[in-house]
KEMI-408450 format. One record per residue: x, y, z of N, C-alpha, C in turn; residue in one letter. Coordinates in steps of 0.001 Angstrom, whole numbers, padded with zeros to 6 digits, always signed. Layout:
XYZXYZXYZA;...
END
This chain:
+000838-001206+000000+000000+000000+000000+000869+001252+000000M;+000456+002240-000756+001070+003572-000716+000206+004465+000159N;+000818+005119+001125+000062+005879+002122+000612+007289+002247I;-000297+008251+002428+000093+009622+002752-000297+009898+004207V;+000668+010368+004978+000444+010800+006354+000618+012312+006396L;-000405+013017+006873-000348+014478+006928+000154+014948+008286L;+001113+015886+008279+001604+016469+009520+003114+016528+009569G;+003625+017199+010609+005078+017410+010679+005625+017330+012099S;+004820+016855+013064+005238+016888+014462+005711+015552+015000G;+005909+015528+016333+006322+014309+017001+005283+013209+016891G;+004011+013588+016936+002929+012603+016772+003056+011913+015420R;+003300+012701+014370+003383+012118+013028+004627+011238+012882E;+005738+011646+013502+006934+010798+013451+006663+009463+014140H;+005952+009507+015285+005624+008270+016003+004718+007373+015160A;+003726+007963+014515+002818+007191+013649+003589+006608+012462I;+004448+007432+011859+005246+006966+010712+006165+005818+011116A;+006801+005959+012281+007699+004908+012806+006943+003587+012965W;+005729+003662+013486+004934+002444+013706+004438+001867+012374K;+003970+002723+011473+003494+002253+010171+004612+001566+009386L;+005841+002064+009540+006968+001533+008765+007252+000073+009113S;+006721-000420+010235+006937-001805+010651+005942-002773+010007Q;+004965-002238+009270+003931-003097+008686+004392-003721+007371S;+004236-005035+007230+004584-005678+005946+003647-005261+004810P;+002508-004681+005156+001557-004255+004119+001949-002918+003483K;+002882-002203+004121+003266-000884+003622+004231-001012+002454L;+003920-000325+001352+004837-000250+000221+005630+001048+000293N;+004940+002184+000206+005616+003488+000225+004851+004412+001163K;+005593+005103+002040+005002+006067+002958+005474+007459+002583L;+004505+008347+002356+004795+009752+002088+004295+010575+003274F;+005104+011550+003714+004704+012396+004837+004664+013832+004346I;+003521+014498+004566+003336+015863+004081+003079+016819+005233A;+004023+017730+005576+005336+017875+004943+006445+017088+005641P;+006172+016533+006851+007178+015763+007559+008248+016626+008210G;+009287+015971+008732+010400+016670+009377+011681+015869+009159N;+012764+016303+009798+014048+015615+009580+014006+014162+010035A;+013184+013864+011049+013072+012496+011538+012290+011597+010601G;+011184+012098+010065+010358+011266+009187+011045+010988+007856T;+012011+011838+007475+012689+011641+006189+013496+010345+006169S;+013804+009802+007371+014529+008541+007431+013623+007328+007383G;+012298+007557+007380+011319+006454+007407+010566+006363+006095I;+010184+007527+005579+009440+007586+004327+009959+008746+003499G;+009141+009219+002597+009538+010350+001742+008720+011577+002133E;+009418+012625+002574+008749+013885+002860+008353+014560+001551N;+007152+015136+001528+006715+015870+000339+006299+017277+000772I;+006720+018292+000028+006496+019684+000445+005072+020170+000181P;+004116+019536+000854+002703+019919+000711+002145+020205+002092I;+001448+021317+002235+000793+021648+003504-000398+020723+003734S;-000629+020292+004993-001802+019459+005283-003130+020138+004969P;-003109+021464+004795-004344+022195+004478-004466+022554+003001N;-003514+022107+002187-003572+022364+000742-004284+021184+000073D;-005605+021173+000182-006388+020020-000289-006224+019758-001790F;-006230+020779-002664-006053+020485-004095-004720+019800-004405P;-003639+020223-003739-002331+019595-003983-002304+018161-003447S;-002945+017940-002294-003039+016580-001753-003815+015700-002722I;-004910+016244-003262-005733+015499-004227-004886+015041-005412R;-004130+015967-005975-003336+015640-007155-002278+014594-006825Q;-001659+014718-005662-000628+013763-005261-001225+012365-005080F;-002390+012294-004453-003064+011006-004236-003363+010325-005571V;-003833+011096-006538-004169+010526-007849-002906+010124-008618L;-001858+010928-008510-000630+010669-009272+000172+009490-008726D;+000032+009192-007432+000894+008195-006799+000134+006959-006299H;-001068+006750-006816-001863+005562-006468-001910+005348-004956E;-002309+006378-004248-002366+006340-002790-003592+005550-002344I;-003384+004621-001393-004462+003746-000923-005145+004265+000339S;-004493+005187+001071-005063+005672+002334-004397+006994+002707M;-005186+007890+003309-004648+009144+003839-004897+009155+005343V;-003833+009345+006109-003927+009385+007572-003662+010820+008006I;-004608+011389+008756-004504+012796+009139-003981+012885+010570V;-002811+013491+010731-002217+013637+012053-002787+014804+012840G;-002665+016050+012352-003089+017223+013122-004575+017541+012964P;-005044+018458+013816-006464+018802+013856-006905+019758+012746E;-006024+020672+012311-006436+021715+011365-007126+021170+010111D;-006493+020233+009378-007159+019751+008161-008473+019030+008433P;-008609+018417+009612-009869+017747+009945-010978+018767+010181L;-010662+019802+010954-011646+020858+011217-011967+021619+009920V;-010977+021680+009017-011205+022352+007728-011914+021453+006711N;-012137+020173+007067-012989+019316+006247-012304+018472+005199G;-011076+017989+005473-010402+017182+004445-011141+015871+004171I;-011735+015259+005201-012450+014004+004975-013662+014257+004061H;-014379+015344+004301-015532+015711+003461-015074+015982+002022D;-013914+016644+001886-013348+016960+000568-013156+015679-000241F;-012660+014632+000389-012473+013347-000292-013815+012708-000633F;-014750+012718+000329-016048+012069+000101-016838+012729-001028L;-016613+014024-001236-017380+014775-002245-016742+014722-003635E;-015597+014060-003764-014871+013998-005034-014983+012585-005605D;-015526+012459-006796-015758+011142-007396-014471+010327-007548D;-013339+011008-007766-012076+010289-007955-011401+009931-006625Q;-011821+010579-005543-011177+010377-004247-012008+009599-003241L;-013312+009516-003471-014205+009052-002409-013966+007615-001963K;-013265+006827-002801-012960+005450-002397-011621+005345-001663K;-010898+006459-001529-009627+006462-000784-009942+006738+000684V;-009715+005782+001579-010050+005987+002988-009240+007119+003613P;-009921+007910+004436-009273+008959+005219-009422+008582+006690V;-008303+008480+007402-008340+008182+008842-008404+009510+009585I;-009587+009813+010083-009883+011082+010732-011340+011412+010463G;-012019+012081+011415-013458+012308+011286-013824+013355+010241P;-015105+013338+009847-015630+014396+008976-015661+015716+009759V;-015844+016815+009034-015727+018144+009634-016669+018334+010812R;-017929+017929+010687-018890+018157+011766-018419+017478+013052L;-017941+016234+012950-017459+015522+014128-016177+016147+014669A;-015326+016667+013771-014081+017308+014198-014338+018603+014962A;-015554+019146+014864-015880+020351+015625-015918+020082+017129M;-015893+018809+017528-015727+018504+018954-014420+019090+019475L;-013425+019221+018581-012197+019924+018950-012198+021349+018417E;-012819+021544+017270-012791+022854+016611-013520+023943+017360G;-014461+023572+018237-015210+024573+019004-015511+024032+020399S;-015003+024724+021413-015282+024319+022797-016775+024392+023088K;-017431+025419+022545-018874+025587+022744-019631+024405+022142E;-019272+024013+020919-019902+022871+020247-019749+021615+021097F;-018518+021387+021600-018249+020197+022406-019065+020204+023690A;-019136+021351+024339-019887+021459+025595-021375+021166+025362K;-021936+021712+024302-023355+021488+024006-023604+020006+023689Q;-022647+019379+022989-022748+017946+022696-022778+017157+024004F;-021895+017512+024947-021849+016795+026230-023142+016979+027014M;-023706+018166+026955-024986+018407+027646-026081+017535+027035I;-026140+017499+025698-027189+016722+025018-027111+015243+025369R;-025908+014756+025627-025738+013315+025839-025344+012965+027278H;-025583+013918+028183-025393+013708+029632-024012+013153+029952T;-023006+013806+029396-021612+013416+029628-021031+014369+030667I;-020452+013852+031752-020009+014732+032841-018908+015708+032420P;-019149+017002+032671-018192+018051+032358-018467+019241+033263T;-017549+020206+033298-017705+021380+034165-018808+022305+033639A;-019510+022975+034575-020497+024002+034188-019776+025126+033439A;-020498+025790+032519-019822+026781+031666-020808+027820+031124F;-020244+028881+030542-021014+029859+029784-020077+030469+028737K;-020634+030853+027580-019825+031355+026470-020083+032842+026244T;-019000+033584+025918-019109+035029+025733-018366+035474+024471F;-018845+036592+023888-018193+037240+022745-017939+038695+023110T;-017286+039438+022202-016987+040850+022515-018275+041662+022697K;-019368+041198+022067-020647+041920+022194-021218+041839+023608E;-020908+040777+024339-021415+040690+025717-020273+040551+026727N;-019210+041323+026484-018052+041347+027384-018461+041664+028820L;-019343+042650+028982-019735+043063+030336-020479+041936+031068Q;-021240+041150+030321-021902+039991+030934-020860+038972+031400E;-019793+038837+030617-018715+037935+030994-018031+038382+032281G;-017811+039694+032400-017197+040236+033621-018120+040010+034814I;-019420+040215+034596-020395+039981+035679-020430+038501+036065A;-020296+037616+035060-020291+036181+035316-019090+035802+036184F;-017935+036388+035857-016728+036143+036660-016953+036617+038093I;-017527+037820+038240-017754+038392+039572-018698+037535+040415N;-019586+036807+039733-020550+035974+040450-020092+034537+040635G;-018857+034241+040191-018320+032875+040294-017190+032830+041312S;-016797+031599+041672-015716+031413+042637-014391+031201+041908K;-013295+031747+042474-011995+031489+041873-011524+030061+042162P;-010537+029562+041401-009955+030165+040200-010906+030065+039004P;-010587+030840+037969-011461+030957+036802-010776+030324+035588Y;-011505+029504+034857-010953+028828+033674-011521+029495+032422V;-010645+030089+031613-011052+030747+030369-010455+029976+029196L;-011314+029631+028226-010856+028844+027076-011242+029533+025778K;-010262+029721+024898-010562+030156+023538-011427+029083+022887A;-012492+029501+022225-013441+028535+021657-012821+027711+020528D;-011964+028338+019727-011419+027664+018551-010066+027031+018781G;-009404+026630+017687-008116+025956+017756-007009+026950+018097L;-006236+026613+019134-005149+027509+019557-003877+026718+019849A;-003674+025615+019123-002454+024794+019231-002153+024366+020663A;-003216+024079+021417-003037+023589+022781-002713+024664+023797G;-002751+025934+023370-002314+027019+024261-003460+027947+024663K;-004694+027628+024275-005796+028569+024451-006552+028494+025763G;-005965+027841+026778-006627+027726+028085-005816+028499+029122V;-006515+029370+029873-005847+030159+030909-006622+029989+032218V;-005893+029703+033292-006517+029601+034622-006076+030818+035430I;-007056+031608+035867-006782+032863+036573-007134+032724+038052C;-006198+033047+038948-006464+032897+040378-007363+033967+040970P;-007443+035146+040326-008263+036239+040867-009230+036748+039814T;-010297+037404+040288-011292+037984+039377-010652+039065+038512A;-009767+039872+039105-009118+040952+038353-008310+040398+037184E;-007568+039324+037451-006777+038705+036383-007692+038109+035316E;-008795+037513+035737-009757+036943+034786-010378+038041+033927A;-010671+039205+034526-011209+040343+033752-010221+040733+032654H;-008935+040850+033032-007902+041264+032064-007756+040226+030956R;-007779+038952+031345-007600+037876+030376-008778+037827+029402E;-009991+037982+029919-011176+037971+029061-011113+039116+028061L;-010710+040296+028533-010586+041462+027654-009535+041190+026573Y;-008392+040634+026994-007313+040359+026050-007743+039343+024985S;-008475+038332+025406-008896+037297+024460-009957+037808+023494M;-010949+038524+024017-012067+038968+023176-011752+040243+022398L;-011181+041226+023072-011027+042552+022469-009676+042730+021765M;-008652+042003+022210-007319+042149+021614-006892+040920+020822E;-007822+039971+020649-007578+038759+019852-006290+038054+020257S;-006141+037816+021563-004918+037185+022078-004592+035884+021355K;-005622+035093+021046-005415+033836+020319-005994+033902+018913F;-006016+035114+018347-006540+035297+016999-008025+034966+016922G;-008409+034387+015787-009822+034019+015575-010318+033035+016626E;-009393+032234+017165-009777+031197+018142-010460+031787+019362A;-010087+033030+019746-010685+033619+020950-011742+034677+020636S;-012351+034591+019447-013499+035462+019150-014674+035097+020057A;-014688+033855+020516-015627+033394+021534-014813+032775+022657R;-015225+033020+023886-014501+032489+025043-015467+031735+025938V;-015098+030512+026286-015868+029696+027224-015266+029887+028617V;-016096+030318+029567-015658+030393+030968-016318+029241+031688I;-015492+028419+032343-016084+027252+032986-015619+027087+034423E;-016404+026321+035134-016126+025991+036539-014775+025285+036643E;-014001+025645+037658-012719+024992+037899-012945+023671+038615F;-012400+022601+038041-012493+021280+038666-011141+020938+039265L;-011128+020598+040537-009865+020265+041216-009665+018754+041166K;-008580+018328+040579-008308+016901+040476-007030+016675+039710G;-006885+015484+039159-005686+015138+038392-006107+014693+036995I;-005364+015155+036004-005759+014951+034608-005127+013696+034007E;-005763+013215+032950-005175+012165+032119-005820+012212+030743L;-005199+011524+029807-005700+011463+028433-006065+010022+028111S;-007290+009835+027625-007760+008506+027221-008043+008559+025719V;-007661+007501+025012-007793+007474+023552-008588+006262+023106F;-009443+006476+022121-010072+005339+021462-009866+005482+019962V;-009900+004352+019297-009920+004304+017840-011336+003889+017461L;-011963+004668+016583-013361+004418+016211-013475+004174+014716S;-014373+003244+014337-014675+003056+012912-016071+003578+012571D;-016654+004330+013504-017997+004875+013294-019088+003969+013817G;-018747+002707+014028-019711+001738+014562-019270+001260+015946E;-018017+000813+016025-017474+000310+017285-016195+001080+017620T;-015607+000767+018755-014394+001457+019187-013497+000484+019935Y;-012235+000850+020006-011263+000115+020817-010512+001125+021677K;-010386+000808+022974-009671+001699+023883-008176+001408+023788I;-007394+002463+023611-005943+002361+023510-005314+002646+024876L;-004009+002427+025031-003360+002769+026305-003564+004245+026653P;-003811+004520+027935-003994+005901+028386-002640+006555+028648E;-002634+007858+028818-001400+008583+029093-001698+009814+029933A;-000647+010436+030432-000777+011724+031111+000268+012641+030515K;-000175+013832+030078+000785+014779+029526+000960+015958+030474D;+001983+016741+030203+002347+017877+031057+002398+019120+030173Y;+001387+019988+030340+001183+021095+029401+001962+022356+029755K;+002231+022570+031031+002866+023830+031446+004359+023834+031111K;+004897+025009+030826+006306+025127+030475+007214+024874+031672I;+006739+025233+032898+007607+025197+034063+007391+024002+034966G;+008421+023669+035713+008342+022539+036637+007328+022811+037738E;+006683+021717+038191+005601+021863+039155+004335+022398+038510G;+004245+022259+037165+003094+022767+036401+002902+024258+036629D;+003932+025026+036315+003871+026483+036424+004095+027116+035052T;+003666+028378+034933+003863+029114+033688+002777+028835+032674G;+002934+029384+031462+001890+029254+030443+001777+027849+029871P;+000625+027571+029273+000419+026300+028587+001267+026225+027319N;+001724+025024+027031+002415+024735+025777+001611+023660+025056T;+002149+023174+023944+001538+022025+023293+001794+020724+024028G;+002638+020767+025064+002939+019567+025858+004440+019366+026005G;+004884+019186+027256+006320+019093+027569+006786+017671+027853M;+005874+016720+027806+006244+015335+028061+005019+014532+028429G;+005191+013215+028533+004047+012359+028853+004539+011027+029395S;+003627+010323+030069+003900+008981+030573+002698+008083+030295V;+002965+006790+030170+001917+005788+029993+002443+004464+030544S;+001622+003707+031290+000243+003973+031712+000193+004997+032843P;-001037+005278+033319-001257+006254+034391-001691+005490+035642V;-000980+005705+036740-001135+004861+037928-002557+004797+038470S;-003294+005912+038463-004627+005903+039076-005720+005434+038114F;-005357+005191+036849-006348+004738+035869-006493+003217+035959A;-006963+002741+037112-007146+001301+037325-008446+000836+036662N;-008740-000439+036781-009918-000990+036112-011198-000314+036582K;-011313-000060+037876-012525+000573+038409-012723+001961+037792Q;-011645+002743+037725-011752+004086+037156-012056+004009+035663F;-011359+003130+034921-011565+003040+033481-012939+002500+033132M;-013523+001672+034007-014908+001230+033796-015858+002423+033852D;-015606+003340+034795-016417+004572+034876-016250+005409+033612K;-015002+005520+033146-014730+006301+031932-015501+005732+030749V;-015449+004404+030605-016135+003785+029468-017648+003950+029574E;-018191+003680+030743-019646+003712+030915-020209+005130+030838K;-019543+006078+031506-020091+007431+031625-019693+008370+030491R;-018566+008052+029819-018036+009010+028842-017893+008418+027442I;-017175+007286+027317-016904+006759+025978-018182+006275+025301I;-018954+005448+025983-020175+004903+025368-021173+006012+025025I;-021479+006965+025953-022387+008054+025567-021853+008912+024418P;-020541+009075+024342-019973+009840+023224-020193+009112+021912T;-019887+007817+021895-020066+007033+020664-021529+007003+020235M;-022432+006790+021207-023859+006765+020880-024329+008127+020391E;-023799+009203+020992-024153+010556+020565-023713+010840+019145G;-022509+010416+018795-022008+010610+017432-022911+009902+016422L;-023324+008679+016765-024184+007921+015845-025569+008560+015730K;-026122+008973+016879-027452+009618+016859-027457+010881+016015K;-026354+011600+016053-026284+012871+015323-025650+012714+013937E;-025519+011454+013490-025022+011146+012140-023670+011773+011843N;-022769+011731+012826-021406+012218+012614-020524+011006+012322M;-020040+010908+011101-019206+009765+010709-017826+009941+011327D;-017530+009118+012311-016279+009286+013050-015392+008074+012849Y;-014399+008232+011948-013432+007160+011711-012032+007693+011978R;-011528+007356+013164-010215+007843+013548-010059+007828+015054G;-009071+008577+015527-008815+008676+016964-009778+009657+017626F;-010251+009306+018824-010929+010263+019694-010087+010389+020955I;-009747+011606+021289-008939+011922+022466-009881+012509+023505F;-009928+011884+024661-010716+012399+025781-009751+013008+026792F;-009750+014330+026901-008978+014993+027948-009813+014984+029214G;-009397+014189+030201-010219+013948+031387-009559+014486+032644L;-010380+014674+033683-009874+014975+035010-010603+014080+036002I;-009846+013490+036910-010434+012662+037956-010673+013543+039180S;-011935+013701+039531-012321+014502+040704-012878+013534+041747V;-012095+013264+042765-012529+012309+043789-012800+010933+043241G;-012074+010543+042177-012255+009217+041580-013325+009156+040507G;-013976+010297+040223-014995+010342+039163-014457+011124+037965D;-014597+010565+036745-014054+011238+035561-014991+012301+034989P;-014417+013441+034611-015120+014515+033907-014334+014838+032641F;-015050+015262+031587-014387+015635+030332-013980+017106+030394V;-012692+017355+030184-012193+018723+030042-012306+019147+028584I;-011930+018239+027680-011974+018569+026255-011955+017287+025430E;-012423+017422+024198-012238+016399+023174-011170+016882+022194Y;-010393+015963+021656-009573+016239+020482-009945+015212+019427N;-009833+015609+018163-010285+014738+017074-009126+013989+016426C;-008034+013848+017183-006837+013174+016650-006049+012636+017841R;-004953+011978+017556-004096+011469+018627-003428+012646+019318M;-003188+012515+020611-002531+013589+021347-001056+013695+020995G;-000484+014852+021298+000941+015070+021123+001376+015953+022291D;+002169+015447+023235+003163+014376+023138+002707+012992+023589P;+001403+012806+023845+000965+011484+024317+001222+010385+023282E;+001089+010716+021992+001328+009700+020953+002707+009080+021084A;+003677+009895+021490+005044+009409+021592+005223+008420+022747E;+004287+008447+023720+004298+007454+024795+003361+006282+024522S;+002246+006552+023844+001202+005536+023645+001505+004622+022461V;+001866+005188+021319+002031+004379+020108+003119+003309+020266I;+004254+003598+020928+005232+002514+021126+004698+001349+021959P;+003666+001577+022781+003114+000503+023604+002091-000354+022848R;+001632+000106+021689+000669-000675+020900+001436-001727+020110I;+001122-002988+020351+001860-004078+019710+001238-004535+018393Q;+000030-004093+018107-000615-004434+016836+000120-003782+015670N;-000126-004322+014480+000249-003658+013236-000711-002462+013098D;-000198-001243+013169-001055-000052+013143-001803+000066+011823L;-001181-000373+010748-001852-000317+009448-003052-001266+009418L;-002930-002433+010056-004076-003341+010169-005234-002661+010897D;-004919-001942+011960-005969-001240+012712-006633-000165+011841L;-005827+000569+011079-006398+001612+010217-007250+001005+009092F;-006828-000140+008574-007634-000817+007556-008973-001269+008139L;-008956-001717+009390-010194-002116+010067-011104-000913+010298A;-010501+000239+010590-011280+001482+010736-011941+001831+009408V;-011166+001784+008338-011675+002165+007013-012812+001264+006549A;-012732-000027+006896-013750-000988+006431-014832-001255+007473S;-014793-000496+008566-015733-000667+009680-015715-002102+010226R;-014510-002659+010354-014351-004015+010884-013526-004018+012178Q;-013532-002907+012891-012712-002793+014091-013138-003789+015177L;-014390-004222+015100-014903-005182+016091-014087-006475+016099K;-013404-006756+014993-012637-008001+014885-011216-007882+015440N;-010834-006684+015855-009465-006463+016333-009390-006512+017863E;-008252-006941+018372-007962-006923+019810-006697-006088+020005V;-006784-005052+020819-005610-004208+021048-004627-004930+021968I;-003400-005079+021487-002329-005723+022255-001407-004631+022783L;-001161-004640+024105-000424-003550+024738+000823-004058+025444T;+001938-003409+025212+003172-003712+025933+002962-003348+027404D;+003219-004280+028335+002958-003998+029749+003935-003009+030375P;+005036-002708+029688+006028-001802+030267+005546-000343+030256R;+006219+000479+031040+005960+001913+031073+006745+002610+029967F;+006210+003726+029484+006966+004625+028617+006981+006008+029249T;+008095+006698+029072+008232+008065+029560+008820+008927+028465G;+008169+010047+028164+008580+010939+027076+008944+012309+027624T;+010102+012794+027236+010581+014119+027624+010742+014954+026354V;+010133+016144+026325+010168+016994+025138+011253+018062+025288M;+012149+018115+024322+013165+019165+024270+012604+020321+023447L;+012651+021529+024011+012010+022671+023354+012993+023822+023163V;+012609+024748+022297+013433+025917+021999+013323+026968+023095S;+014394+027699+023310+014404+028794+024277+013340+029821+023895K;+012523+030205+024872+011462+031183+024621+010088+030575+024459G;+010036+029320+023995+008752+028635+023797+007963+028590+025118Y;+006619+028825+025123+005696+028947+023991+005577+030359+023415P;+006369+031312+023929+006429+032643+023326+007372+032585+022125D;+007615+033716+021465+008482+033685+020276+009859+033069+020559P;+010366+032337+019588+011636+031626+019727+012351+031657+018386Y;+013651+031378+018420+014447+031349+017192+014504+029929+016615E;+014622+029858+015307+014771+028576+014613+016179+028478+014033K;+016465+027315+013456+017728+027149+012738+018927+026820+013593G;+018700+026392+014843+019817+026012+015720+020264+024584+015388K;+021562+024401+015208+022099+023084+014823+021934+022091+015976V;+021432+020894+015652+021220+019833+016640+022380+018840+016553I;+023028+018601+017699+024196+017717+017747+023943+016591+018753I;+024262+015373+018365+024226+014237+019288+025634+014058+019860M;+025798+014388+021140+027136+014334+021752+027633+012892+021896K;+026679+011990+022136+027020+010564+022277+025934+009750+021585E;+026205+008460+021415+025202+007568+020828+023999+007453+021773E;+022802+007547+021196+021569+007407+021976+021268+005918+022123I;+021188+005445+023363+020912+004028+023602+019698+003880+024504R;+018772+003009+024096+017631+002690+024944+016473+003656+024834G;+016531+004605+023902+015436+005566+023718+015060+005671+022248S;+013817+006038+022016+013341+006389+020680+013341+007911+020593L;+013818+008452+019484+013767+009898+019269+012703+010204+018228L;+011696+010967+018633+010652+011393+017707+010819+012887+017454F;+011169+013211+016214+011375+014618+015857+010037+015346+015797H;+010042+016596+016245+008840+017437+016201+009126+018647+015313A;+009856+019636+015857+010205+020815+015076+011634+020741+014590G;+011884+019939+013553+013222+019830+012970+013129+019856+011450T;+014234+020210+010824+014351+020071+009365+015818+019881+009020K;+016073+019406+007823+017445+019265+007341+017797+020499+006535T;+018880+021173+006930+019337+022357+006205+019837+021911+004827D;+019192+022371+003741+019560+021869+002409+020989+022229+001993P;+021527+023318+002546+022865+023753+002133+023979+022979+002834S;+023701+022510+004066+024755+021830+004838+024457+020369+005128T;+023185+019986+005020+022799+018605+005340+022673+018350+006827G;+022848+019385+007646+022718+019228+009102+021260+019372+009530T;+020933+018741+010657+019579+018840+011210+019531+020053+012132V;+018519+020906+011918+018384+022134+012709+016975+022228+013290V;+016833+023083+014305+015521+023279+014921+014609+024039+013965T;+013321+023697+014017+012346+024327+013112+010994+024494+013787N;+011011+024565+015137+009751+024699+015864+010009+024925+017338G;+008921+025135+018089+009033+025338+019535+009369+024037+020245G;+008645+022983+019905+008969+021652+020418+009854+020988+019375R;+011015+020501+019804+012040+020084+018845+012137+018571+018717V;+012408+017871+019825+012558+016410+019795+011946+015812+021058I;+011205+014715+020893+010673+013960+022029+011561+012730+022238A;+012013+012539+023483+012834+011384+023837+011950+010413+024621V;+011714+009223+024074+010815+008223+024680+011584+006961+025027T;+011331+006443+026234+012005+005213+026670+011019+004278+027360S;+011333+002978+027293+010589+001958+028030+011260+001708+029375F;+010473+001229+030343+011024+000824+031624+010049-000073+032365G;+010565-000847+033311+009680-001677+034131+008830-000824+035062K;+009317+000385+035362+008563+001363+036155+008595+002683+035410T;+007706+003607+035799+007712+004942+035203+009045+005630+035460M;+009561+005471+036676+010825+006109+037070+011971+005618+036186K;+012007+004318+035953+013078+003750+035125+012996+004279+033694E;+011772+004332+033156+011581+004833+031789+012044+006285+031680A;+011650+007114+032650+012009+008527+032608+013504+008741+032824L;+014107+007936+033687+015551+008068+033916+016331+007857+032612E;+015921+006858+031832+016587+006616+030547+016369+007796+029596T;+015133+008319+029562+014852+009470+028689+015686+010680+029088S;+015802+010926+030389+016599+012071+030853+018086+011888+030553Y;+018586+010655+030705+019995+010383+030388+020275+010723+028930T;+019369+010311+028036+019582+010558+026611+019269+011995+026214N;+018359+012656+026946+018084+014076+026675+019346+014911+026843A;+020203+014502+027784+021453+015231+028040+022451+015090+026879E;+022276+014048+026073+023222+013801+024976+022892+014599+023717K;+021734+015254+023722+021282+016018+022549+021514+017495+022840I;+022192+018174+021930+022531+019582+022147+021999+020465+021032E;+021420+021584+021398+021192+022692+020468+021090+023962+021310F;+021442+025070+020723+021468+026334+021463+020087+026659+022038E;+020048+026901+023372+018791+027274+024019+017919+026094+024412G;+018443+024868+024320+017652+023670+024658+017079+023771+026074K;+015791+023478+026201+015136+023467+027504+014247+022235+027607Q;+014075+021734+028822+013113+020653+029044+012755+020605+030522Y;+011587+020045+030799+011160+019887+032193+011822+018651+032795R;+012307+018826+034018+013002+017721+034685+012113+016998+035694K;+010802+017284+035640+009895+016692+036641+008696+015985+036018D;+008832+015503+034790+007720+014757+034175+007369+013578+035081I;+006062+013395+035317+005596+012316+036195+005630+012651+037669G;+005945+013910+038002+006132+014297+039415+004886+014069+040274F;+003712+014169+039673+002468+014101+040438+001893+012682+040483D;+002649+011713+039973+002184+010319+039992+003027+009499+040948L;
END
């Protein structure tokens, strides 16, 4: 099979690495890919949102399947684009149609979906610049801390938790009136703060049935002890210690099953990953957010633990035969540490040369923001998150120790990483 994988991050490198192990794979193309994926398949200089160019490439190269890594093309309707084209409609797309992808594309849409299907989530209200004063009054009538979320896509950075009403007033003004997160914050969801511990649960859906994948916990804040602004994720671990059978039974019964039934009732064709961003409050799970794709950096911890042929699973999704598959999971722990550019998640410089001081042993390196400099052939930084270092271990501590040992062997100017991944477990 010839396959196109859309995306350029650590998640896509992890997916490409796993797909490359399938005997069914003939040629893997990654659009646009990064320096890491170039060693697995062929990078092609096409944006994941350039649907006409993707169309032409699929037709020219006898592509059998398109796998969508990031959220943007899904929310922009790439699956619908294929279904509406007579020459493309028989090419399976792994990822939901646009309406279903709005579970990530709009916080308001997701919240209303959860209300309709009695899925546990925090109380909320939505505001725009036209009713800014109502938003301020809502904050004044609520208890701190205050959770403000940009309604649209903000690359994982659109959530702000404010400890005081004054700070929440300023943040709401900045998001609505000064477009802090661009179009994403034209609407802002203010929701009740839930005190607990977070985790990420993933399922693979074929629109009829689903399979639960290994869970993970990611670390979104830039600073140790979960301080500072949100990033796209600074590291992750899998499995999660408190996600025992009793807790996961609650997750399946109260959240996964009602979500799947809701999607079917509302005729949303969902073929792909569903990411449930959850929080455990006193042992009860609540949904913080949905994502319409695999998490990043969670993919770098979860995908190595999946022992199945990933291409077989995607073929089962495409043919709605997922019911016949059994997910096989490596019992070991994985720990992922993300190396990031100085300044991230604020502005940062690119083009810093990446050097391996010693041979990397016992870890997988998943490139995120990297590229090969065409003039020198050297690998340089090309993003805020640069490389994810993932290791296996009999315990979480052992896995992370190996990742940290190898993180020290990778050098680039301004390299930063959190040294406390897994601290709260």
